[in-house]
N, C-alpha and C positions, 0 to 999 in steps of 0.2 A: 387525477388528483386536481381538484379544483385549487386555485391560488389561495382561497380562503382556508381550504383543508389543511395546505401546506403552512400557512401562516400560523394556524393553530397549534399544528405538530412542533412548528420551529419554536414558538414561544414556550410549548410545553417542555421541549428538551432543553431549551436554554435555562429555564427555570429550575429543572431537575441537576442541572450540572453545574449551577451556580458556586462559584468559589470566592474566596476573597478578593476584592478589587486589585490587588496587586499580584495575583496568580497569574503566571505563565507557562505553566506546566500542563494544565487540563486534566485530562483524563490519565497522564503518566503518573498523578497522584495516586493512583490505584495500585501502582506496582510498589510494594514495600520490600525492604530488605528482607523480611521473612519470606516473602513470596516468592523473590528471586532465589534466596536459598532452597525453598521447596521446589522450584523449577530445575534448579541443578540435580535434584534427586529423581527428575524424570529420566536421567541419562542410565540407560542399563547397557546396550550393546557397544556404546561409544562410536556409532557410526554417525558422520557429518553428511549433509546433503543440503546443496545450492538451491536456493528458492528464487534465483534470478535468471532471466533469459539472457542468452549472449548479446553483447551491445550490436544493434543494427547499424550496419555501415553502408548498406545499400539502399538507393532510393526505391520507395515502394508505395503502394496504396496508403498504408498507414504510416510511412515515413518518408514524407515528402522533403523533410530537412534531417538527413540521418546524421549520426555522428561522423566527425572527420577524423580519421585516423592518419599521420603523416610521419613518415621515417624522417629523422633529421640527422642521424648519423648511424654507420660510419661514413665517412668521405669514400668516394670510389676508389680512390687511391689508396685507403687504409685496409681494403678487404684482405688483400694478400701481403700487406706490408709486415716486416718484423715487429716485434715489440706490442706493447698494450694499446688497445683501441677499444671503443664502447659502441655497442648498438644502442641508439637513442631515438624517441619517438615522441609525439604530442598528439593529443585527443582534445576535439571540443566537441561538445554536445548541447542540444536542447533538452534541458533537464524534463519538462513537463510534456513530452510528446506521447504517441499512442501505441509506441513500439517497444521501448526500453523500460526496464524495471527501475522504479524511483520512489522515494519518500517525499510526501509533501509537507513541509514545515507549516506551521499555526500561521504564518503571515501570506501564505499563498491564496487564500479565499477572502475576498472584500464583498462585503454585502451590507447594504444600506449605510455606506460610509463608514463602516468599522470592521475591525479584525475581531478576533476572539476576545471575549472578556471586555469590550468596549474601547478595546486600543484604536485609536484612531487610523483610518486608512491612509491618511496622509504620512504616516510613519514609513509607508514604503515609497522611496524616492528613486530618481533616475539612477542614483548611484548605490542602489540596494536597499534593503529593509533595515530599520533600526530598532526593531522589537520583534519577538516571537520568531526569530530565525532558525535556521537549521542548526545554529550552534547551541540551541537550548538541549540538544541531544548529542553533544559532542562526547559525552562519555558512554555513548551507545544506549540502545533500548535491549534489555534482557530480562525475559521472563518465560512463563509457560506460553507455548504455542500450542493452538487447537486447529486442526484442519478439518473442515466440514466439507464434505463431498456432495455437491448437489446434483451434479448429473448422475452420479451414483444412486442417490435416492430416488430419481426419477427413471432409472433403467436405461439411459441413454448416454452416448459418449461426450456429449457436450450441449449446453443451451443454446439455443438459436439466437442470432442477434435480435435484439429487442425483448428477449425473455427478460421476466423480473423475478428475483428471488424474496419469497415473503418470510415475515416473522416465524409464520408456522412451518415453512420448510426447513428453516434453521433448527427449530426445535424438534423435528422430525428427523433430520439428518442427526442430531445428537442421539436421538433414541435408537435410530438403525446402527449407529457405529459404537454405541455403548460408551459414550463420553459426554460429559457436561461442562459447558463454558462457564468459567468462574470470573471472580474479581481479579483484575491485573492480568488477565490473559490477552495475548495477541492472538486476536481470531483471524483465520485464514479461510477465504470462502472461495471454493473452487467452482468455476461456472464452465470450465473446458476450453476456454478461450484459446489458449496455446495449442490445445490439440487440434482444434478446428482448424487454426492458422496453418498448422504442420501439415493437416491432411488435406485440406481444402485451397490453401494459399491464402497469402494476406489480402485483406479488404480494407476499405476506408472506415476504420474503426471510430472515427470522428463522428459519424452519421448514423452508424448502427452497431449496436454491441448488447451483449447481456450485462446484468448488473442486479444490485439490490433494489427493492422497491423502497421507496422512502421510509414507509411506515416500519420496515424491518429495523430501522435505528432505535426504536424502543425496545427490541430485544436488547440491544447492545447497551443500552441504559440500564434496563432492569438487571443485567448481568455484572455491570460496571467493567466492561470491557476497556482494556487501555489503549488498543491500537488495532486498527482495521485493515487487513489486505486482501488484495484478490488478484487472479490471474487476468482479469480485465481492469476497467477503469474504475470500479466499485459502483460507477453510475451507469444506469441504462441508456441507450440511445435509440430511438429518439426520446426525449425525457418524460417521464411519468407525470411531470407538472407543468401545465400552461404557464408560459411566463418564466421559468426558472430551468435553465438548461442542465445544471448539475446540483439537484437537489441533496443529494447523498453528501456531497461535499459540502455544502452549504451547513447542512445539519451537523456533520461529523466535526468538520474543521473549526467552522466560525462559531456555531451554537455550543457545540460540546467540549471544543478544544481536543479534538481527537486527531493525532497523525495518521495519515493514510499511507499506505503503499499500494501504488497503482502498477499494473502488467507485470506482476511476479509470474512464476511458472511453478507448478506443482506436479508435473508429469514424471519427476524424477523421484519425488518424495512419496506420492501416491501408493507405488507399488511396495515400497518398503513399509508403509503403514498398514497396506493390507496384508503383507506377509507376517509382519510381527503382531498383527491384530490389536493394535493401539493408535490412537490418533492426536496424543499430547506429546509434546517433547520439549526440551530446551531450546529456545529460539535467541538468537543473538543478531541484532542489527546494528550495523557500525557506519553511518553515513560519513562524507568527507566533512571535513571541518573547512568549510568555506565562508569567510566573514560575511554577512548581510544576505546570505542566499535564501531563496525562498522554497529549496528542497536540495535533494542530492541524489545523484545515482546510488543505487544501493545493492548490495548483495547478502540478503539474510541466510543465516544459515541454521538450519535444524539440526539438532544433535539429539540422538535416540540412543 
């Protein structure tokens, strides 16, 4: 995709997503109380399924800076001692890595000196962001989740790194699965990244991975999708656009005001959806309340 074609797409999506100058919610405005209530009616069996991968604690090709988990208690002398003692631990992690499931706040993407809706990029400081932080979703994101299985559409176990999902494939996956993405939905696009990683081993996903083609974002704009999540980074690598490394992030987060969830996992949800013959469900996303943060580790829950 040429830089000129991407710029035209960027301007088109930004104009279509335009809100009031003081808007800070972006596409979350598509989630209305009525739509949340309707999403709750998706629950039939009462089964809940995690959409997050286990936090990666080992260094690997896609986790050169893995999360650090350290026990801080009990003291050795307390293990066999009488009375009350506590097991304690501490965890530190790089939120925006290529292995752990996380949510991108609207302050995560700086493009042409600005964040979403013209908020100056300088609002992100060395001490943290002062606008569009993850605190905007402190009450959680609750709505109808829809899983589209693109490898299932293609008849393969996973998409190979570098493959791109088109808008036509999203529509074809809908038709195959008998579901339709609608306004306020949390769209979850499976490319099979986690299954390939499990069966073939980890690789450096920073350089090569499957994801969405930038033009697929028009499908999301047409349907008024509220949140986009994938079991990969959402962006293909190498990039589909010359000179822009993460075009889907630019379009979704900065132009449209759409929160992204990267590196989820759908391998536990997929067989449940196949067995029950339905691909929509109540989805609950509860990020950590970290002031000034640009994102959060996340464990979305699908409730069927």
